[in-house]
C-alpha positions in Angstrom: -65.6 28.5 51.3 -64.2 31.9 51.9 -66.5 33.5 49.4 -69.5 31.9 51.2 -68.5 33.6 54.4 -67.5 37.0 53.1 -69.3 37.7 49.8 -73.0 38.4 50.2 -73.5 38.7 46.4 -72.1 35.3 45.9 -74.3 33.8 48.6 -77.4 35.4 47.0 -76.4 34.1 43.5 -75.7 30.7 44.9 -79.1 30.6 46.6 -80.8 31.6 43.3 -78.7 29.0 41.5 -80.1 26.2 43.7 -83.6 27.1 42.7 -82.7 27.7 39.1 -80.9 24.4 38.7 -83.8 22.6 40.3 -86.1 24.4 37.9 -84.0 23.4 34.9 -84.8 19.8 35.5 -88.6 20.4 35.6 -89.0 22.4 32.4 -90.1 20.7 29.3 -87.2 21.3 26.8 -84.4 19.4 25.2 -81.4 18.2 27.0 -79.3 20.6 25.0 -81.3 23.6 26.2 -81.1 22.3 29.8 -77.4 22.0 29.4 -77.1 25.6 28.1 -79.1 26.9 31.0 -77.0 24.9 33.5 -73.7 26.0 32.0 -74.7 29.7 31.9 -75.9 29.5 35.5 -72.5 28.0 36.6 -70.8 30.7 34.5 -72.5 33.4 36.6 -71.1 31.8 39.8 -67.6 31.6 38.3 -67.6 35.2 37.1 -68.8 36.3 40.5 -65.9 34.5 42.2 -63.4 36.1 39.8 -65.0 39.5 40.5 -64.6 38.9 44.2 -61.0 37.9 43.7 -60.3 41.1 41.7 -61.9 43.2 44.4 -59.9 41.5 47.2 -56.6 42.0 45.3 -57.4 45.6 44.6 -58.2 46.1 48.3 -54.9 44.4 49.3 -52.8 46.5 46.9 -54.3 49.9 47.9 -56.7 51.3 50.4 -56.8 54.7 48.7 -59.3 55.7 46.1 -57.6 55.4 42.8 -59.2 55.6 39.3 -57.5 52.3 38.2 -58.7 50.5 41.3 -62.2 51.8 40.7 -62.0 50.8 37.0 -60.9 47.2 37.9 -63.8 46.8 40.3 -66.3 48.3 37.9 -65.1 46.1 35.0 -65.5 43.0 37.2 -69.0 44.0 38.2 -69.9 44.6 34.6 -68.6 41.1 33.7 -71.0 39.7 36.4 -73.9 41.7 35.0 -73.2 40.5 31.4 -73.0 36.9 32.6 -76.4 37.3 34.3 -77.9 38.9 31.2 -76.5 36.0 29.1 -78.1 33.6 31.4 -81.5 35.4 31.4 -81.4 35.6 27.6 -80.9 31.9 27.4 -84.1 31.4 29.3 
């Protein structure tokens, strides 16, 4: 519940997921395809939560701007982007 309160990107992705999951049940495709779309949508939310956790830990460890801290945050954000691209490519 903490992510819902503090992470605007997670809230946005969760809002999109509600509509996407509803849409999955209305499209005319096989159950396998629907399951792939559902799993990849859930994966986006999971990766976003992991990214938020990484950002929180980095902020806890250091408040100064450090190249490794920036790299950790950038890599987490890239993982989110790739999960979204994977989901979009499945559509």
